[in-house]
C-alpha positions as CSV (number, residue, x, y, z in Angstrom):
1,M,-26.8,1.3,-11.4
2,E,-24.9,2.7,-8.5
3,N,-21.6,4.5,-8.9
4,S,-19.7,1.8,-7.1
5,E,-21.1,-0.9,-9.5
6,K,-20.2,1.2,-12.5
7,N,-16.7,1.8,-11.1
8,K,-16.2,-1.9,-10.4
9,K,-17.3,-2.9,-13.9
10,G,-15.2,-0.1,-15.5
11,I,-12.0,-1.2,-13.6
12,A,-12.7,-4.9,-14.4
13,N,-13.1,-4.1,-18.1
14,L,-9.9,-2.0,-18.0
15,L,-8.0,-4.8,-16.3
16,Y,-9.3,-7.3,-18.9
17,F,-8.2,-5.1,-21.7
18,I,-4.7,-4.8,-20.2
19,A,-4.6,-8.6,-19.8
20,I,-5.5,-9.1,-23.4
21,I,-2.7,-6.8,-24.5
22,L,-0.2,-8.5,-22.2
23,I,-1.1,-12.0,-23.5
24,V,-1.0,-11.0,-27.2
25,S,2.3,-9.2,-26.8
26,G,3.8,-12.1,-24.8
27,A,2.7,-14.4,-27.7
28,I,4.3,-12.2,-30.3
29,I,7.5,-11.8,-28.4
30,G,7.7,-15.5,-27.6
31,F,7.0,-16.7,-31.2
32,S,9.4,-14.2,-32.7
33,D,12.5,-15.7,-31.0
34,I,11.5,-18.5,-28.5
35,Y,15.0,-19.4,-27.4
36,N,16.1,-15.9,-26.3
37,N,12.7,-14.4,-25.2
38,W,11.0,-17.3,-23.5
39,G,11.3,-15.8,-20.0
40,T,9.8,-12.5,-21.0
41,A,7.0,-14.1,-22.9
42,F,6.2,-16.4,-20.0
43,C,6.1,-13.5,-17.5
44,L,3.9,-11.4,-19.8
45,C,1.4,-14.2,-20.5
46,L,1.3,-15.2,-16.8
47,T,0.7,-11.6,-15.7
48,G,-2.0,-11.3,-18.4
49,T,-3.7,-14.5,-17.2
50,I,-3.7,-13.4,-13.6
51,L,-5.1,-10.0,-14.5
52,S,-7.8,-11.8,-16.5
53,F,-8.9,-13.8,-13.5
54,V,-8.8,-10.8,-11.2
55,S,-11.0,-8.8,-13.6
56,T,-13.5,-11.7,-13.8
57,Y,-13.6,-12.0,-10.0
58,L,-13.9,-8.2,-9.6
59,K,-16.8,-8.1,-12.2
60,N,-18.7,-10.9,-10.5
61,G,-18.3,-9.5,-7.0
62,Y,-16.0,-12.0,-5.5
63,I,-13.4,-9.3,-4.7
64,K,-14.7,-6.4,-2.6
65,F,-12.8,-3.5,-4.1
66,F,-15.5,-0.9,-3.8
67,N,-18.2,-1.3,-1.1
């Protein structure tokens, strides 16, 4: 594999790992006290979902981040 392909897959995997952490932490924060923390939990889960989609698009080559 070329270096750009390895870089693209590495960054995609890193973004996906961060997305998983954000979604799980949003679920934990949300379920601990839903009435007071719903906004924070929603933002964390939404950001995690967006990062998940971006990492999938980056891994499959839909986003041209590296040549």
